[in-house]
N, CA, C and O atoms as a DFTB+ gen file, in Angstrom:
656 C
 N C O
     1  1       0.809      -1.200       0.000
     2  2       0.000       0.000       0.000
     3  2       0.850       1.261       0.000
     4  3       0.463       2.257      -0.611
     5  1       2.002       1.244       0.672
     6  2       2.851       2.440       0.679
     7  2       3.372       2.751      -0.721
     8  3       3.473       3.918      -1.100
     9  1       3.702       1.718      -1.490
    10  2       4.116       1.944      -2.871
    11  2       2.965       2.540      -3.679
    12  3       3.169       3.446      -4.487
    13  1       1.762       2.030      -3.457
    14  2       0.586       2.544      -4.157
    15  2       0.398       4.026      -3.866
    16  3       0.118       4.806      -4.776
    17  1       0.549       4.418      -2.610
    18  2       0.402       5.825      -2.230
    19  2       1.494       6.667      -2.886
    20  3       1.219       7.756      -3.389
    21  1       2.706       6.176      -2.883
    22  2       3.810       6.895      -3.524
    23  2       3.571       7.085      -5.014
    24  3       3.750       8.184      -5.540
    25  1       3.171       6.024      -5.690
    26  2       2.883       6.118      -7.123
    27  2       1.704       7.047      -7.391
    28  3       1.697       7.775      -8.383
    29  1       0.709       7.023      -6.509
    30  2      -0.449       7.901      -6.661
    31  2      -0.014       9.359      -6.623
    32  3      -0.440      10.160      -7.454
    33  1       0.826       9.699      -5.669
    34  2       1.304      11.089      -5.567
    35  2       2.093      11.482      -6.803
    36  3       1.934      12.596      -7.301
    37  1       2.930      10.607      -7.304
    38  2       3.692      10.913      -8.521
    39  2       2.761      11.081      -9.712
    40  3       2.943      11.996     -10.514
    41  1       1.773      10.215      -9.835
    42  2       0.802      10.313     -10.923
    43  2       0.071      11.646     -10.870
    44  3      -0.111      12.299     -11.897
    45  1      -0.348      12.051      -9.677
    46  2      -1.068      13.321      -9.546
    47  2      -0.170      14.503      -9.878
    48  3      -0.621      15.459     -10.508
    49  1       1.094      14.456      -9.465
    50  2       2.015      15.559      -9.776
    51  2       2.203      15.725     -11.282
    52  3       2.260      16.847     -11.786
    53  1       2.297      14.611     -11.992
    54  2       2.550      14.668     -13.434
    55  2       1.303      14.983     -14.247
    56  3       1.355      15.784     -15.180
    57  1       0.169      14.351     -13.895
    58  2      -1.001      14.403     -14.778
    59  2      -2.172      15.238     -14.259
    60  3      -3.064      15.581     -15.035
    61  1      -2.193      15.570     -12.978
    62  2      -3.301      16.347     -12.389
    63  2      -4.661      15.802     -12.838
    64  3      -5.459      16.544     -13.411
    65  1      -4.933      14.527     -12.588
    66  2      -6.156      13.902     -13.103
    67  2      -7.422      14.458     -12.460
    68  3      -7.404      14.932     -11.324
    69  1      -8.512      14.392     -13.202
    70  2      -9.814      14.812     -12.673
    71  2     -10.342      13.789     -11.679
    72  3     -11.093      14.140     -10.769
    73  1      -9.960      12.535     -11.841
    74  2     -10.397      11.469     -10.940
    75  2      -9.246      10.504     -10.717
    76  3      -8.629      10.030     -11.671
    77  1      -8.965      10.220      -9.476
    78  2      -7.979       9.210      -9.109
    79  2      -8.632       8.295      -8.087
    80  3      -9.187       8.764      -7.093
    81  1      -8.568       7.002      -8.323
    82  2      -9.110       6.023      -7.385
    83  2      -7.932       5.218      -6.857
    84  3      -7.136       4.689      -7.631
    85  1      -7.827       5.130      -5.549
    86  2      -6.743       4.395      -4.903
    87  2      -7.362       3.301      -4.051
    88  3      -8.231       3.572      -3.223
    89  1      -6.922       2.079      -4.249
    90  2      -7.401       0.953      -3.451
    91  2      -6.251       0.469      -2.576
    92  3      -5.243      -0.027      -3.078
    93  1      -6.411       0.618      -1.271
    94  2      -5.409       0.134      -0.326
    95  2      -5.790      -1.292       0.063
    96  3      -6.643      -1.504       0.925
    97  1      -5.156      -2.255      -0.576
    98  2      -5.509      -3.673      -0.410
    99  2      -5.127      -4.265       0.930
   100  3      -5.779      -5.198       1.398
   101  1      -4.090      -3.745       1.557
   102  2      -3.542      -4.404       2.741
   103  2      -4.271      -4.082       4.036
   104  3      -3.869      -4.563       5.096
   105  1      -5.312      -3.297       3.981
   106  2      -6.021      -2.929       5.206
   107  2      -6.835      -4.098       5.747
   108  3      -6.842      -4.339       6.954
   109  1      -7.511      -4.816       4.883
   110  2      -8.520      -5.784       5.305
   111  2      -7.923      -7.088       5.820
   112  3      -7.593      -7.987       5.046
   113  1      -7.790      -7.172       7.138
   114  2      -7.382      -8.401       7.789
   115  2      -8.337      -8.743       8.915
   116  3      -8.015      -9.528       9.807
   117  1      -9.484      -8.159       8.863
   118  2     -10.447      -8.247       9.963
   119  2     -11.086      -9.620      10.095
   120  3     -11.684      -9.926      11.127
   121  1     -10.968     -10.448       9.070
   122  2     -11.631     -11.755       9.074
   123  2     -11.098     -12.677      10.157
   124  3     -11.830     -13.510      10.691
   125  1      -9.816     -12.526      10.478
   126  2      -9.230     -13.424      11.469
   127  2      -8.236     -12.740      12.401
   128  3      -7.846     -13.328      13.410
   129  1      -7.822     -11.534      12.096
   130  2      -6.795     -10.846      12.891
   131  2      -7.238      -9.413      13.169
   132  3      -6.785      -8.489      12.494
   133  1      -8.100      -9.219      14.135
   134  2      -8.660      -7.900      14.393
   135  2      -7.586      -6.901      14.820
   136  3      -7.648      -5.737      14.425
   137  1      -6.618      -7.320      15.603
   138  2      -5.542      -6.423      16.030
   139  2      -4.773      -5.907      14.823
   140  3      -4.470      -4.716      14.747
   141  1      -4.455      -6.788      13.878
   142  2      -3.743      -6.381      12.668
   143  2      -4.600      -5.431      11.827
   144  3      -4.080      -4.494      11.222
   145  1      -5.896      -5.671      11.790
   146  2      -6.824      -4.789      11.076
   147  2      -6.736      -3.375      11.643
   148  3      -6.676      -2.408      10.884
   149  1      -6.727      -3.244      12.972
   150  2      -6.630      -1.921      13.593
   151  2      -5.296      -1.259      13.260
   152  3      -5.252      -0.057      12.999
   153  1      -4.215      -2.028      13.266
   154  2      -2.908      -1.486      12.869
   155  2      -2.945      -0.993      11.415
   156  3      -2.425       0.077      11.098
   157  1      -3.562      -1.785      10.550
   158  2      -3.633      -1.415       9.138
   159  2      -4.499      -0.176       8.924
   160  3      -4.186       0.649       8.066
   161  1      -5.572      -0.033       9.681
   162  2      -6.389       1.175       9.603
   163  2      -5.567       2.400       9.998
   164  3      -5.681       3.460       9.383
   165  1      -4.741       2.243      11.026
   166  2      -3.874       3.344      11.466
   167  2      -2.912       3.742      10.342
   168  3      -2.717       4.927      10.073
   169  1      -2.318       2.746       9.694
   170  2      -1.417       3.022       8.570
   171  2      -2.171       3.710       7.425
   172  3      -1.664       4.648       6.810
   173  1      -3.385       3.230       7.152
   174  2      -4.184       3.821       6.075
   175  2      -4.529       5.275       6.385
   176  3      -4.568       6.109       5.481
   177  1      -4.780       5.585       7.659
   178  2      -5.021       6.977       8.050
   179  2      -3.824       7.852       7.692
   180  3      -3.987       8.947       7.153
   181  1      -2.636       7.372       7.990
   182  2      -1.418       8.129       7.655
   183  2      -1.254       8.252       6.143
   184  3      -0.857       9.305       5.644
   185  1      -1.558       7.182       5.416
   186  2      -1.458       7.213       3.954
   187  2      -2.419       8.244       3.371
   188  3      -2.064       8.986       2.456
   189  1      -3.627       8.287       3.902
   190  2      -4.619       9.254       3.449
   191  2      -4.134      10.684       3.716
   192  3      -4.285      11.566       2.870
   193  1      -3.553      10.903       4.895
   194  2      -2.979      12.215       5.206
   195  2      -1.874      12.583       4.234
   196  3      -1.763      13.737       3.821
   197  1      -1.056      11.604       3.868
   198  2       0.036      11.855       2.914
   199  2      -0.534      12.241       1.540
   200  3      -0.043      13.174       0.904
   201  1      -1.557      11.531       1.093
   202  2      -2.185      11.864      -0.191
   203  2      -2.767      13.269      -0.147
   204  3      -2.623      14.032      -1.102
   205  1      -3.426      13.618       0.962
   206  2      -4.009      14.962       1.077
   207  2      -2.918      16.032       1.038
   208  3      -3.082      17.058       0.377
   209  1      -1.813      15.803       1.735
   210  2      -0.696      16.752       1.710
   211  2      -0.127      16.870       0.297
   212  3       0.242      17.960      -0.140
   213  1      -0.060      15.765      -0.401
   214  2       0.425      15.778      -1.782
   215  2      -0.504      16.629      -2.653
   216  3      -0.033      17.450      -3.441
   217  1      -1.811      16.437      -2.515
   218  2      -2.783      17.226      -3.274
   219  2      -2.590      18.716      -2.990
   220  3      -2.630      19.535      -3.909
   221  1      -2.383      19.063      -1.736
   222  2      -2.228      20.472      -1.364
   223  2      -0.924      21.063      -1.888
   224  3      -0.798      22.284      -1.980
   225  1       0.045      20.221      -2.231
   226  2       1.322      20.715      -2.751
   227  2       1.307      20.920      -4.269
   228  3       2.278      21.427      -4.830
   229  1       0.228      20.536      -4.931
   230  2       0.114      20.670      -6.382
   231  2      -0.793      21.869      -6.662
   232  3      -1.998      21.788      -6.425
   233  1      -0.244      22.978      -7.161
   234  2      -1.048      24.202      -7.320
   235  2      -2.355      23.996      -8.076
   236  3      -3.373      24.578      -7.703
   237  1      -2.349      23.184      -9.128
   238  2      -3.557      22.972      -9.926
   239  2      -4.624      22.159      -9.183
   240  3      -5.789      22.152      -9.581
   241  1      -4.227      21.479      -8.111
   242  2      -5.165      20.620      -7.387
   243  2      -5.545      21.183      -6.014
   244  3      -6.640      20.927      -5.514
   245  1      -4.641      21.944      -5.416
   246  2      -4.902      22.511      -4.085
   247  2      -6.108      23.432      -4.150
   248  3      -6.188      24.290      -5.029
   249  1      -7.032      23.265      -3.242
   250  2      -8.223      24.101      -3.211
   251  2      -9.222      23.795      -4.310
   252  3     -10.239      24.477      -4.437
   253  1      -8.938      22.775      -5.104
   254  2      -9.793      22.428      -6.236
   255  2     -10.075      20.928      -6.276
   256  3     -10.564      20.420      -7.285
   257  1      -9.778      20.223      -5.207
   258  2      -9.883      18.766      -5.196
   259  2     -10.666      18.315      -3.977
   260  3     -10.460      18.803      -2.866
   261  1     -11.561      17.382      -4.207
   262  2     -12.306      16.750      -3.108
   263  2     -11.743      15.353      -2.916
   264  3     -11.612      14.589      -3.872
   265  1     -11.418      15.030      -1.693
   266  2     -10.932      13.709      -1.340
   267  2     -12.076      12.956      -0.662
   268  3     -12.707      13.472       0.261
   269  1     -12.334      11.750      -1.120
   270  2     -13.341      10.880      -0.528
   271  2     -12.644       9.581      -0.146
   272  3     -11.963       8.972      -0.973
   273  1     -12.808       9.163       1.081
   274  2     -12.234       7.888       1.523
   275  2     -13.338       7.038       2.128
   276  3     -13.953       7.411       3.127
   277  1     -13.579       5.897       1.513
   278  2     -14.551       4.934       2.029
   279  2     -13.979       3.537       1.829
   280  3     -13.279       3.286       0.848
   281  1     -14.271       2.634       2.747
   282  2     -13.802       1.264       2.566
   283  2     -14.623       0.550       1.496
   284  3     -15.709       0.994       1.124
   285  1     -14.089      -0.548       1.020
   286  2     -14.787      -1.300      -0.025
   287  2     -15.984      -2.077       0.507
   288  3     -16.850      -2.489      -0.265
   289  1     -16.039      -2.277       1.808
   290  2     -17.181      -2.965       2.401
   291  2     -17.219      -2.666       3.895
   292  3     -16.220      -2.257       4.487
   293  1     -18.375      -2.877       4.484
   294  2     -18.522      -2.731       5.921
   295  2     -18.274      -4.057       6.616
   296  3     -17.641      -4.953       6.057
   297  1     -18.768      -4.176       7.815
   298  2     -18.577      -5.383       8.625
   299  2     -19.920      -5.901       9.119
   300  3     -20.891      -5.156       9.258
   301  1     -19.939      -7.193       9.375
   302  2     -21.145      -7.786       9.955
   303  2     -21.451      -7.127      11.287
   304  3     -20.566      -6.574      11.941
   305  1     -22.699      -7.191      11.674
   306  2     -23.106      -6.626      12.952
   307  2     -22.527      -7.432      14.113
   308  3     -22.173      -6.868      15.148
   309  1     -22.432      -8.740      13.941
   310  2     -21.903      -9.625      14.987
   311  2     -20.562     -10.212      14.548
   312  3     -20.333     -10.443      13.361
   313  1     -19.680     -10.449      15.522
   314  2     -18.360     -11.022      15.228
   315  2     -18.481     -12.502      14.884
   316  3     -19.510     -13.134      15.123
   317  1     -17.400     -13.039      14.316
   318  2     -17.349     -14.478      14.092
   319  2     -16.683     -15.141      15.299
   320  3     -16.497     -14.489      16.326
   321  1     -16.328     -16.391      15.201
   322  2     -15.793     -17.118      16.365
   323  2     -14.273     -17.103      16.453
   324  3     -13.711     -17.745      17.341
   325  1     -13.598     -16.399      15.570
   326  2     -12.127     -16.383      15.539
   327  2     -11.599     -15.250      16.398
   328  3     -11.992     -14.095      16.236
   329  1     -10.690     -15.596      17.327
   330  2     -10.009     -14.592      18.149
   331  2      -8.573     -14.460      17.673
   332  3      -7.925     -15.454      17.346
   333  1      -8.073     -13.220      17.634
   334  2      -6.684     -13.066      17.221
   335  2      -5.750     -13.381      18.390
   336  3      -6.139     -13.309      19.556
   337  1      -4.525     -13.728      18.053
   338  2      -3.557     -14.168      19.053
   339  2      -3.054     -13.023      19.924
   340  3      -2.702     -13.240      21.084
   341  1      -3.014     -11.794      19.377
   342  2      -2.432     -10.663      20.103
   343  2      -3.275     -10.213      21.291
   344  3      -2.764     -10.071      22.402
   345  1      -4.555      -9.989      21.060
   346  2      -5.411      -9.409      22.102
   347  2      -6.657     -10.219      22.414
   348  3      -7.479      -9.810      23.234
   349  1      -6.801     -11.362      21.766
   350  2      -7.980     -12.204      21.961
   351  2      -9.270     -11.477      21.585
   352  3     -10.313     -11.695      22.200
   353  1      -9.191     -10.618      20.575
   354  2     -10.375      -9.917      20.076
   355  2     -11.005     -10.754      18.976
   356  3     -10.306     -11.382      18.180
   357  1     -12.317     -10.757      18.940
   358  2     -13.020     -11.481      17.892
   359  2     -12.880     -10.755      16.555
   360  3     -12.738      -9.533      16.503
   361  1     -12.922     -11.523      15.499
   362  2     -12.824     -10.988      14.145
   363  2     -14.224     -10.804      13.542
   364  3     -15.219     -11.283      14.085
   365  1     -14.270     -10.111      12.426
   366  2     -15.520      -9.824      11.719
   367  2     -15.358     -10.127      10.242
   368  3     -14.269      -9.993       9.685
   369  1     -16.429     -10.528       9.624
   370  2     -16.439     -10.704       8.171
   371  2     -17.444      -9.719       7.579
   372  3     -17.962      -8.859       8.292
   373  1     -17.715      -9.835       6.316
   374  2     -18.662      -8.928       5.663
   375  2     -19.618      -9.727       4.786
   376  3     -19.405      -9.887       3.584
   377  1     -20.680     -10.224       5.422
   378  2     -21.633     -11.030       4.660
   379  2     -23.094     -10.736       4.989
   380  3     -23.983     -11.248       4.307
   381  1     -23.368      -9.927       6.014
   382  2     -24.770      -9.633       6.325
   383  2     -25.143      -8.239       5.807
   384  3     -24.298      -7.539       5.249
   385  1     -26.380      -7.842       5.987
   386  2     -26.853      -6.557       5.474
   387  2     -26.104      -5.370       6.077
   388  3     -25.968      -4.331       5.431
   389  1     -25.617      -5.520       7.312
   390  2     -24.880      -4.422       7.941
   391  2     -23.596      -4.087       7.179
   392  3     -23.106      -2.961       7.261
   393  1     -23.055      -5.043       6.447
   394  2     -21.801      -4.796       5.730
   395  2     -21.982      -3.835       4.551
   396  3     -20.995      -3.420       3.944
   397  1     -23.230      -3.474       4.218
   398  2     -23.485      -2.436       3.206
   399  2     -23.237      -1.046       3.779
   400  3     -23.092      -0.080       3.030
   401  1     -23.187      -0.942       5.099
   402  2     -22.975       0.345       5.762
   403  2     -21.492       0.545       6.018
   404  3     -20.797      -0.372       6.457
   405  1     -21.018       1.741       5.743
   406  2     -19.596       2.010       5.925
   407  2     -19.391       3.396       6.524
   408  3     -20.281       4.245       6.481
   409  1     -18.230       3.603       7.069
   410  2     -17.816       4.927       7.504
   411  2     -17.143       5.593       6.307
   412  3     -16.857       4.935       5.307
   413  1     -16.902       6.845       6.406
   414  2     -16.205       7.528       5.329
   415  2     -15.796       8.916       5.757
   416  3     -16.212       9.412       6.804
   417  1     -14.976       9.535       4.935
   418  2     -14.544      10.904       5.186
   419  2     -14.450      11.624       3.843
   420  3     -14.048      11.048       2.832
   421  1     -14.832      12.891       3.864
   422  2     -14.699      13.748       2.683
   423  2     -14.055      15.051       3.130
   424  3     -14.296      15.535       4.236
   425  1     -13.235      15.607       2.254
   426  2     -12.619      16.908       2.528
   427  2     -12.420      17.626       1.211
   428  3     -12.182      16.999       0.179
   429  1     -12.517      18.932       1.252
   430  2     -12.271      19.732       0.063
   431  2     -13.308      20.815      -0.110
   432  3     -14.166      21.000       0.753
   433  1     -13.239      21.539      -1.226
   434  2     -14.160      22.648      -1.465
   435  2     -15.610      22.161      -1.557
   436  3     -15.909      21.173      -2.227
   437  1     -16.494      22.876      -0.871
   438  2     -17.909      22.516      -0.885
   439  2     -18.299      21.440       0.111
   440  3     -19.467      21.059       0.195
   441  1     -17.328      20.950       0.863
   442  2     -17.599      19.923       1.872
   443  2     -17.532      20.598       3.241
   444  3     -16.484      21.127       3.609
   445  1     -18.633      20.591       4.005
   446  2     -18.604      21.213       5.329
   447  2     -17.536      20.552       6.216
   448  3     -17.421      19.327       6.256
   449  1     -16.771      21.373       6.916
   450  2     -15.742      20.816       7.787
   451  2     -16.333      20.480       9.151
   452  3     -17.308      21.092       9.586
   453  1     -15.737      19.513       9.808
   454  2     -16.120      19.072      11.155
   455  2     -17.572      18.620      11.255
   456  3     -18.167      18.698      12.330
   457  1     -18.146      18.154      10.161
   458  2     -19.513      17.660      10.157
   459  2     -19.491      16.150      10.331
   460  3     -18.745      15.454       9.643
   461  1     -20.293      15.651      11.234
   462  2     -20.432      14.210      11.421
   463  2     -21.881      13.847      11.164
   464  3     -22.789      14.430      11.756
   465  1     -22.095      12.889      10.287
   466  2     -23.436      12.427       9.950
   467  2     -23.544      10.979      10.400
   468  3     -22.721      10.143      10.026
   469  1     -24.546      10.687      11.192
   470  2     -24.727       9.333      11.695
   471  2     -23.865       9.046      12.909
   472  3     -22.949       9.800      13.237
   473  1     -24.177       7.943      13.566
   474  2     -23.432       7.492      14.731
   475  2     -23.297       5.978      14.651
   476  3     -23.846       5.345      13.749
   477  1     -22.582       5.415      15.576
   478  2     -22.471       3.966      15.616
   479  2     -23.848       3.336      15.829
   480  3     -24.157       2.297      15.244
   481  1     -24.673       3.968      16.669
   482  2     -26.012       3.439      16.932
   483  2     -26.985       3.735      15.788
   484  3     -27.975       3.024      15.615
   485  1     -26.706       4.777      15.014
   486  2     -27.585       5.166      13.909
   487  2     -26.741       5.432      12.664
   488  3     -26.572       6.585      12.266
   489  1     -26.209       4.369      12.044
   490  2     -25.358       4.574      10.879
   491  2     -26.155       5.088       9.694
   492  3     -27.298       4.691       9.468
   493  1     -25.526       5.980       8.943
   494  2     -26.155       6.572       7.771
   495  2     -25.182       6.430       6.609
   496  3     -23.999       6.747       6.737
   497  1     -25.672       5.965       5.506
   498  2     -24.833       5.851       4.319
   499  2     -24.580       4.411       3.929
   500  3     -24.597       3.504       4.761
   501  1     -24.348       4.227       2.651
   502  2     -24.093       2.908       2.081
   503  2     -22.800       2.935       1.278
   504  3     -22.345       3.994       0.846
   505  1     -22.227       1.782       1.089
   506  2     -21.013       1.670       0.299
   507  2     -21.229       2.220      -1.109
   508  3     -20.296       2.758      -1.707
   509  1     -22.428       2.096      -1.643
   510  2     -22.714       2.552      -3.003
   511  2     -22.859       4.065      -3.114
   512  3     -22.914       4.587      -4.228
   513  1     -22.922       4.786      -1.998
   514  2     -23.081       6.241      -2.029
   515  2     -21.911       6.960      -2.698
   516  3     -22.070       8.089      -3.162
   517  1     -20.764       6.337      -2.755
   518  2     -19.610       6.975      -3.377
   519  2     -19.793       7.208      -4.864
   520  3     -19.278       8.184      -5.410
   521  1     -20.523       6.322      -5.521
   522  2     -20.674       6.403      -6.978
   523  2     -21.434       7.665      -7.399
   524  3     -20.910       8.430      -8.209
   525  1     -22.650       7.920      -6.885
   526  2     -23.316       9.158      -7.307
   527  2     -22.628      10.418      -6.776
   528  3     -22.773      11.496      -7.353
   529  1     -21.887      10.283      -5.686
   530  2     -21.142      11.434      -5.169
   531  2     -20.071      11.853      -6.166
   532  3     -19.917      13.038      -6.463
   533  1     -19.343      10.888      -6.672
   534  2     -18.305      11.175      -7.666
   535  2     -18.944      11.708      -8.944
   536  3     -18.417      12.637      -9.557
   537  1     -20.069      11.133      -9.351
   538  2     -20.770      11.622     -10.541
   539  2     -21.188      13.075     -10.356
   540  3     -21.082      13.874     -11.286
   541  1     -21.661      13.422      -9.162
   542  2     -22.076      14.803      -8.896
   543  2     -20.887      15.761      -8.948
   544  3     -20.997      16.864      -9.483
   545  1     -19.759      15.342      -8.398
   546  2     -18.560      16.178      -8.411
   547  2     -18.093      16.415      -9.842
   548  3     -17.738      17.537     -10.203
   549  1     -18.091      15.373     -10.652
   550  2     -17.554      15.477     -12.007
   551  2     -18.536      16.052     -13.023
   552  3     -18.121      16.681     -13.997
   553  1     -19.853      15.838     -12.801
   554  2     -20.799      16.252     -13.829
   555  2     -22.057      16.922     -13.336
   556  3     -22.991      17.124     -14.112
   557  1     -22.108      17.272     -12.062
   558  2     -23.270      17.971     -11.526
   559  2     -24.479      17.068     -11.333
   560  3     -24.381      15.842     -11.395
   561  1     -25.616      17.705     -11.098
   562  2     -26.849      16.987     -10.788
   563  2     -27.307      16.091     -11.931
   564  3     -27.842      15.008     -11.694
   565  1     -27.103      16.527     -13.156
   566  2     -27.560      15.731     -14.300
   567  2     -26.860      14.372     -14.347
   568  3     -27.516      13.345     -14.518
   569  1     -25.554      14.360     -14.198
   570  2     -24.826      13.092     -14.218
   571  2     -25.163      12.259     -12.985
   572  3     -25.319      11.041     -13.079
   573  1     -25.276      12.911     -11.830
   574  2     -25.648      12.198     -10.606
   575  2     -26.985      11.483     -10.809
   576  3     -27.110      10.303     -10.482
   577  1     -27.982      12.186     -11.342
   578  2     -29.295      11.587     -11.536
   579  2     -29.267      10.465     -12.570
   580  3     -29.973       9.466     -12.430
   581  1     -28.463      10.632     -13.591
   582  2     -28.316       9.570     -14.593
   583  2     -27.746       8.308     -13.947
   584  3     -28.211       7.204     -14.228
   585  1     -26.756       8.465     -13.098
   586  2     -26.149       7.325     -12.399
   587  2     -27.163       6.697     -11.441
   588  3     -27.304       5.475     -11.396
   589  1     -27.866       7.532     -10.679
   590  2     -28.849       7.005      -9.727
   591  2     -29.988       6.272     -10.422
   592  3     -30.537       5.318      -9.870
   593  1     -30.345       6.702     -11.619
   594  2     -31.448       6.080     -12.348
   595  2     -31.008       4.953     -13.272
   596  3     -31.824       4.429     -14.032
   597  1     -29.754       4.575     -13.224
   598  2     -29.227       3.544     -14.122
   599  2     -29.736       2.143     -13.789
   600  3     -29.730       1.258     -14.645
   601  1     -30.172       1.943     -12.555
   602  2     -30.622       0.615     -12.149
   603  2     -29.519      -0.287     -11.637
   604  3     -29.767      -1.455     -11.341
   605  1     -28.304       0.232     -11.528
   606  2     -27.171      -0.579     -11.089
   607  2     -26.827      -0.426      -9.613
   608  3     -25.973      -1.150      -9.102
   609  1     -27.472       0.497      -8.929
   610  2     -27.156       0.762      -7.529
   611  2     -28.330       0.380      -6.633
   612  3     -29.470       0.303      -7.090
   613  1     -28.046       0.146      -5.373
   614  2     -29.113      -0.138      -4.409
   615  2     -30.114       1.012      -4.423
   616  3     -29.736       2.170      -4.602
   617  1     -31.380       0.691      -4.236
   618  2     -32.439       1.697      -4.379
   619  2     -32.315       2.839      -3.378
   620  3     -32.797       3.939      -3.650
   621  1     -31.684       2.613      -2.230
   622  2     -31.558       3.667      -1.210
   623  2     -30.208       4.390      -1.285
   624  3     -29.829       5.085      -0.342
   625  1     -29.490       4.235      -2.384
   626  2     -28.228       4.930      -2.609
   627  2     -28.491       6.419      -2.821
   628  3     -29.456       6.801      -3.483
   629  1     -27.624       7.254      -2.253
   630  2     -27.712       8.713      -2.412
   631  2     -26.308       9.291      -2.542
   632  3     -25.329       8.667      -2.133
   633  1     -26.220      10.475      -3.106
   634  2     -24.957      11.205      -3.072
   635  2     -24.682      11.558      -1.612
   636  3     -25.607      11.854      -0.855
   637  1     -23.432      11.526      -1.229
   638  2     -23.073      11.918       0.134
   639  2     -23.448      13.379       0.390
   640  3     -23.749      13.750       1.525
   641  1     -23.431      14.207      -0.654
   642  2     -23.855      15.600      -0.491
   643  2     -25.328      15.673      -0.126
   644  3     -25.729      16.573       0.611
   645  1     -26.141      14.755      -0.619
   646  2     -27.562      14.735      -0.260
   647  2     -27.773      14.197       1.159
   648  3     -28.774      14.515       1.800
   649  1     -26.849      13.399       1.639
   650  2     -26.957      12.875       3.001
   651  2     -26.561      13.925       4.049
   652  3     -26.993      13.852       5.200
   653  1     -25.736      14.904       3.643
   654  2     -25.335      15.919       4.600
   655  2     -26.218      17.128       4.451
   656  3     -26.047      18.110       5.172
């Protein structure tokens, strides 16, 4: 993942792309090693900070870029029976309806700062919400609505801007 972040920053410096998608593969170890999953989340937080700093160092992108970070899936509501060796914490998989719910973060122009939507007891948002959000950023309401009406997303999918 660190190489991926490094290459991402170099790609952005050279090409200033309108859209960059970064997949940090090494985060997900929650199925059997919850302690390692928490360590990987910590590393991913630092990687995200590095990408944001890189964006701010590129004049064409600073103040003109929205960063969205969401995981590829959520977690089951209940743990499985596997405990990790480090802390004896139970692990989680992603196979029930709760795994459609995810946390996320957005930053950049037009995104309210220090806003929190939803809580652990009342989660708001779906993994599919990223798609119409990106469509709205790149093409406005018309593209967002076209994506939402395509029939390829869960019926309760919304742009994150509509959720806030």
